C-alpha positions in Angstrom: -15.3 -0.3 1.8 -14.5 1.5 5.1 -12.7 4.5 6.3 -10.5 5.3 9.3 -9.4 8.7 10.6 -6.0 9.0 12.1 -5.1 12.2 14.1 -1.2 11.9 13.9 1.6 10.1 12.0 1.8 7.8 15.0 -1.8 6.8 14.7 -1.4 6.3 10.9 1.7 4.0 11.7 -0.4 2.1 14.3 -3.2 1.5 11.8 -0.6 0.3 9.2 0.8 -2.1 11.7 -2.6 -3.5 12.4 -3.1 -4.0 8.6 0.3 -5.7 8.4 -0.9 -8.3 10.9 -3.6 -9.3 8.6 -2.0 -9.2 5.1 -1.0 -12.5 3.5 1.3 -13.5 0.7 0.0 -12.8 -2.8 -1.8 -9.6 -1.7 -1.5 -6.4 -3.8 -2.1 -3.1 -2.1 -2.5 0.1 -4.1 -1.9 3.4 -2.3 -3.0 6.8 -3.6 -3.0 10.2 -2.1 -1.3 13.6 -2.5 2.5 14.1 -2.1 3.2 13.8 1.7 -0.1 12.2 2.5 1.6 9.2 4.2 1.8 6.4 1.6 5.4 5.6 2.3 4.8 5.9 6.1 2.0 3.4 5.7 4.2 0.9 3.7 7.1 1.3 6.2 4.9 0.2 9.1 3.2 -2.6 7.3 6.7 -3.9 6.2 7.8 -3.8 9.9 4.9 -6.1 10.8 5.9 -8.4 7.9 9.3 -8.8 9.5 11.3 -6.4 7.3 14.4 -5.2 9.3 16.2 -2.0 8.5 15.0 1.1 6.7 12.1 1.0 4.2 12.5 4.0 1.9 10.4 5.5 -0.9 11.4 4.0 -4.2 10.7 7.3 -6.0 13.9 7.4 -7.9 14.6 3.7 -8.4 10.9 2.9 -8.9 10.9 -0.4 -6.9 12.5 -1.7 -3.8 12.4 -5.4 -2.6 12.6 -6.3 1.0 13.0 -9.6 2.8 10.9 -10.4 5.8 8.4 -13.1 6.7 7.6 -12.9 3.0 9.1 -10.8 0.2 7.8 -7.2 0.1 7.8 -5.4 -3.2 7.3 -1.6 -3.0 6.6 0.3 -6.2 6.4 4.1 -6.7 4.9 5.0 -10.1 5.1 8.7 -9.6 8.0 9.3 -12.0 6.6 7.0 -14.8 5.0 8.6 -17.8 3.9 5.7 -20.0 2.4 2.3 -19.2 5.1 0.7 -21.3 7.6 1.7 -18.6 6.0 -0.8 -16.3 7.3 -3.7 -18.3 10.9 -2.3 -18.0 10.8 -2.6 -14.2 9.2 -6.1 -14.1 5.9 -4.7 -12.7 3.7 -7.5 -14.1 5.9 -10.3 -12.9 6.2 -8.9 -9.4 2.5 -8.2 -9.0 1.7 -11.8 -9.8 4.2 -13.2 -7.2 2.1 -15.5 -4.9 4.8 -15.5 -2.3 5.1 -11.8 -1.8 3.1 -8.7 -0.8 3.1 -5.9 -3.3 2.6 -2.2 -2.5 2.0 0.2 -5.4 2.2 3.9 -4.6 0.6 6.3 -7.2 -1.4 3.4 -8.6 -4.0 5.8 -10.0 -1.6 6.8 -12.7 -2.1 3.5 -14.5 -5.5 2.1 -13.6 -5.7 0.0 -16.7 -2.4 -1.8 -15.8 -3.3 -2.9 -12.3 -4.0 -6.4 -11.5 -7.7 -7.5 -11.6 -7.8 -7.8 -7.8 -6.2 -5.6 -5.2 -6.8 -3.7 -2.0 -7.1 0.1 -2.6 -6.1 2.5 0.2 -6.7 6.2 -0.4 -5.0 8.5 2.0 -6.3 12.1 2.2 -5.3 15.0 4.5 -8.1 16.3 6.7 -8.9 19.9 6.3 -8.0 22.1 9.3 -5.6 19.5 10.9 -2.3 19.0 9.1 -1.6 15.7 11.0 -5.0 14.1 10.5 -5.6 11.7 7.6 -8.7 9.9 6.3 -7.8 6.4 5.0 -10.3 4.7 2.7 -10.0 1.0 2.2 -11.8 -0.9 -0.5 -11.5 -4.2 -2.4 -11.2 -4.0 -6.2 -12.3 -7.3 -7.8 -13.6 -10.3 -6.0 -10.4 -11.7 -4.4 -10.1 -9.3 -1.4 -13.7 -8.7 -0.5 -13.4 -10.8 2.6 -10.0 -9.5 3.5 -11.3 -5.9 3.5 -14.2 -6.9 5.7 -11.8 -8.6 8.1 -9.6 -5.4 8.1 -12.7 -3.3 8.9 -13.4 -5.4 12.0 -9.8 -5.7 13.1 -8.5 -2.2 12.5 -10.5 -0.3 15.1 -9.1 2.3 17.5 
């Protein structure tokens, strides 16, 4: 586990782009944090590094967006879902098991029992007293991404 503090949206975007350089196909990334913390901003900038062209938008109302780049990028937003059964309706389980794509799940904490066994968790919290500052906490859940998170810790330094 490691944390990084960013002092602006631009620094958060820069950190996300650094992460994007190190992610590989088959990776699942879960993002949590309050409304407006920067989850979608983070995904937008990782997607840019994964070769996605055009606008990456929050999938709040359609629940999932798919983007083509160097690999396929799946972007889920679970905020509007109420029951775990709804995940089946949007193909959640099939997409999170795609070895050829990278999956981002915003509001993953709503359904912790439905998440894959292994994923990278990124918690984005506002810093008290500075509306633009964010604390991003990265950790590997399960065994598969332990080394990936260690590599990100070394690579993602300002």
